[in-house]
N, C-alpha and C positions, 0 to 999 in steps of 0.2 A: 542782348546788349546792343544798343544803338551806338554807332561810331561813324561820325562824319568823315574821318580820315580813311576808313575802310571803304565807305560808299563812294567817295570821290576817287579812290585809287591811289591816294597819297601814301598810304601804308597798308600793306597786306600781310603783316606779320601774323595776325590772328587768323590763320587759314580756315579754321572751323567756325568762324563767327556766324555764318549763315545757317549753321546746323543747330537745331534745338538742343538746349543743354542736356536734357534727359537722353537724347540720342548720342551726344558726345560721350556721356558717362557709359552708356551701354556699349558703344563701339570700343572704348578703351578697355572695358571689362572683358569683352570678347578677345581683344588683342592679347592681353596678358594671360588670360585663361588658356588660349590656344598655344601660347609659347611655353607654359609651365605644365600643361597636362593635368593629371588627376590630383587636384589640390582642393581642400575645403576652403571656400571663399567666404569671408564675412562681408557684410554690407559695405559698399564703397563709401568713402568719406567725400562729400561734395564740397564745393567752394562757392562763394559769391562769384557771379560772372564778371563783375566790375568792382573797382575800388579795393582790390586785394593785394596789389603788388607794392611791397614796402621799399623797393629800391628802384631808382630811376638812373639809367646809364644814358645820358644825353650827349650825342655828338653835337659839337658846337661848330657852326659854319656861318656864312654871311660876312658881315663886317662888325666892327666894334660898335658902330652907330646903330646897326640893324641886325643883331645876331639872330640866328635860328638855333633852337635847342630841340633835337630830335634824332633823325636818322639822315643818311646820305642817299641821294638818288643814284641811279645807275651811272650818271655822268659825274658823280662826286660832289654835287651841289647839295645844300642843306634843305631838309624838309622839316618844318617846324611842327612839333607835336606837344606843345605846352599843355593842351587839354586832354591828353590821352586818358581815356576812362579806366584803364587798367590800374592806374596809380591810386594809392590811398588818397582820401580827401586832403590830408596834410601835405602830401607831395604835390598834389594839383595846386594847392594854394601857394606853395613855396616857389614853384618854377617861374611864374611871371616876375617875381621879385629877383630871382637869381639871373634871369635874362636881363633885367634892367641893370643889375650889378656889373654885368660884363661891360656895359657902356660906361657906367660910373668909374670903374677901375681901368678903363681904356685897355682892355685885354683884346688883342687882335685875334679873331678866330683863325684856326689853322685851315689852309686851303689844300685839300688833298691833290687836286689836279696841278696846282702851282708849286706845291711843296714849300709853302712859306706861311708865316703866321705863328702864333704862340699857343693859344688855348685850343686844346683838342677835345676835351670832354668835361662835363660837369656830372659828378656822381653823387647822388643824394639818397640817404637811407633814413627812413622814419621809424622810430621806436614806438611801441604801443603807448608810451607816455606822451607822445607828440613831439619829443625832442628829435632833432635832426643831426645827422653827420653829413657835412658838405665837403667834397673834395674837388679841387680844380686840377685837372691834368694838363700840365704845361710842357712845352719843349725845353724851357730853360727857367731860370729864376729872374728873368728880366722884369716881370711884372710884380715881383714879390713885395717891393716897397709900397706900391700903389694898393695892392691887396690889403696889406697891413693898415695902411692909412684909412681906408674906407670901411674896413671890417666892423668897427664899432657901430656904425649906423645900420649895417645889415643885422647885427646881433640884436639891435633894438627892434627891428622889423620882424625877424623870424626867430623861432626857438632853437637856434643853432647851439648845440652843446659841444660838438667837435668840428673843427674846421682845419683843413690841411691843403697843402700843395703837393701833388705827386709830379715828379719830373720824368718825362718820357721823351727823350730827344730824337728817337729814331723814326724814320718813315716806314712803318710796317704795321700790320694788323695786330698790334698788341696794345691793349687799352691802357695799361699802366706800367710804370717802371718801378725799380726797387727802392728809389729814394723818396721818402715821405718827410715833409717839413710841416710840423704842426704850428698852427696859428692861434690855438687856444691852449689853455692849461690842461684841459681834459683831452685824453688821447683815446678814449673808448666810449662807445655808446652802449647803454644798458638796455638790452632787449628782454623785458620781463615776460617769461612764458611759463604759464602754470605756476606762478608764484616764485619762479627761479630767475634771478637776474643774470642773464648771460651777457658777458662783456664782449662787445664786438669792436675790434680794432679795424683800421682801414683795409688791411689785406686779409682779414678773416672771412671765412665762408659762413653764410647763414641763409637758410631757405627764404626765398622772396615772398612767400605766402605765409604770413605769421599765423593766421588762424589754423591752416592745415598743418603747419609745422607743430603747433601746440597739440593737435589731435594725433599726429605721428608719435610724438614723445609720450603722450598719455597711453596710447595703444601699446607701445614698446614696454612701458612700465608695467602695464597689466599682464603682458605676455611673460615678462620676467618674474613678476610676483606669483604667477600661477605655478611656475616650476620651482620657485624658491631656492635659487642657487646660493651657496655660501661665498662663491667667488665669481667675479665677472671681469672680463676684459672688454673695453670699448676701443676698438681699433678704428683708425681714421676719425678720432674723437672730436676734432675741431675745437670749439670753445667749450666742449663738455656737455652738449645737449642731452645725449643719451645717458652718459655715465652719471651725470648729476640727477637725472630723473629716476634712475634705477637704484641709486644709493639707498641703503637702509641699515638700521642697526644690526650688527652681527654679519654684515656682508662686506667683503673686501672688493673694492672697485678700482681697476687700473685703467687709465686712459693713455693711449699712445697716438701721437700726431706729429707730423713732420715740422709744423710751424712752432717755433719756440714762443712766439707771441701768443698764439692760441693756447698753448699749454700754460703759460703764465696767467692768462685770463681764466682758464678753467680752475687752476689752483686757487686763484683769488676768490672766485665765487664759492668754491668748496669751503674755504676758510670762513667766509662770511656766513655760510649756512651751517657752520660747525659740523662738518662731515669728516671726521678724522680717519674714517675707514677708506678714504679715497687717496689714490696716488697718481701723479701725472708725469709722463715721460715724453720728452721730445725725441723723436726718431722715426725711422721708417717702420710701418706696421708689419710688413712681411719679415724684414730683417729681425725685428724684435721677437716675433713668434718663433722663427727658425732657431734663434739662439737661446730661447728660454729653456730652462731645465725641467720645467713642469708646465701643466696646462690647467686652466680654471674649469669650473663647472659649466660656464656659459660664456660665449663670445658674441658681442655685438659688432657687426661690420657695417659701415656706411661709406662705401668707396665711391670714387668718381665714376663717370659713365663707363670707363674701361673695365670696371668690375675688380674683383680681388686678384684675379689671375691664377694660373695653374700652381705656382709655388705655394701661395697661402692656402688655396683650396686643398692642395695635397697635404699640407701640414694639418689642416683641420680634419681631413679624412683619417689620418693616422694618429691624431693626438689623443683620442679618448674623450674629447669634449662631448658632453651629453647633449647640449642644446646650442643652437646658433640663431640669433636674431639678425636677419639680413635686410637692410634697407637699400633699395635699388631704384635708380632713375633710368635704368636701361634693361628691359626685360630680356633682351637678347644676350647680353653678357651675363646676366643672372642665370639664364638657362644653361649657358656654357659652364659657368662655375658649379652649378648643381651637378652637372655631368661628371665633374672632377672629384666629387665627394659623395658617391652613391650610398654610403652608409648613413648619411645624414639626410633624412627624408622630410619633405615639407608636410607639416600637420595643420598649418593654418596660414592663410594669406589674405591680404587686404589691399585694395587699390585706394590710393589717396590722391585726389585730383589737385595737385599743386599748380597746374598750368591750364586753366580753362581756356577754351577757344583754340587749343592747339592739340596735336597728337601726343604731346609729352605726358609722361605718367610717373608716378611714384608707387612702389610696391613694398610692403613690409611682410616678411615671411618668418615663421617660426619653424626651425628645423630640429628634428629629434633623431638621436642615434638609434638605429634598429639593427 
């Protein structure tokens, strides 16, 4: 992938950009294989090198008259990355218009060195349909009336389905705050993946590589189908990606997720797909498992980078669960968790390259009790 920002030194986020893509995949495969030991590996899932990223988190700097959307330099000044080739074509097309909108709505970019200004970030997500979710992260609601005034013109220019203001008043390295003010009647973006319309709200998690996420869900569905469990728990279920994919007639699927909004979204999609055998619970995954009176045949876990931890791994070890499908973005915490459940041995593993041009990885394992 050619990138003028990388060549000029303006942005070096893609640290592996100068490495041939085949070598990137091979190095990641060696890394995860070395960490997990004797596991049967399937062919890795590759990604396009460019145009794959469905979400743009753009730091806004400069001035209202001449804003920059991109990242900050070491001295806290803005580096404009409007043409970043990682973004999907739809995102690339939208960012210049969103930059102009900063000027139109007279939103003063926040200056980190001076600790003044209003607009901190513009966060844009593109659905496979081409629809956009646009969020402006502001220190206050000072610009809200101007945003509302000029939004109709932006909606005519771009396929924005969901627009909102997120209020983050504090001067610290936290991208967004808890308060979300919707500017459109719709509050969720539909991410259709493998024919399933996952509803994504502003604070919901979704993989930034839609094509590889679709492959991840398909592979998980195949793994589950191969062992044909009658009951499945999807822990850390988010908006229901795994649980909705593995749902089938005669199979009870339970999803557990801390975010109530994500659970509502998963339940809504399940109802739309007429999947009465699914149930969705808002709560902590570990606490739910530890308090449950019985265990399912199979558990899917998709934890954050810190892994599932010793408490949940210990419960899985003692639970009698026959199979676990573990989706991990951190092979080191995955290896640690496997050490805490020695009775559940990996029988299949696959690398999925969510993040080309970096050393980040995604691994999907099937564990079987022995």
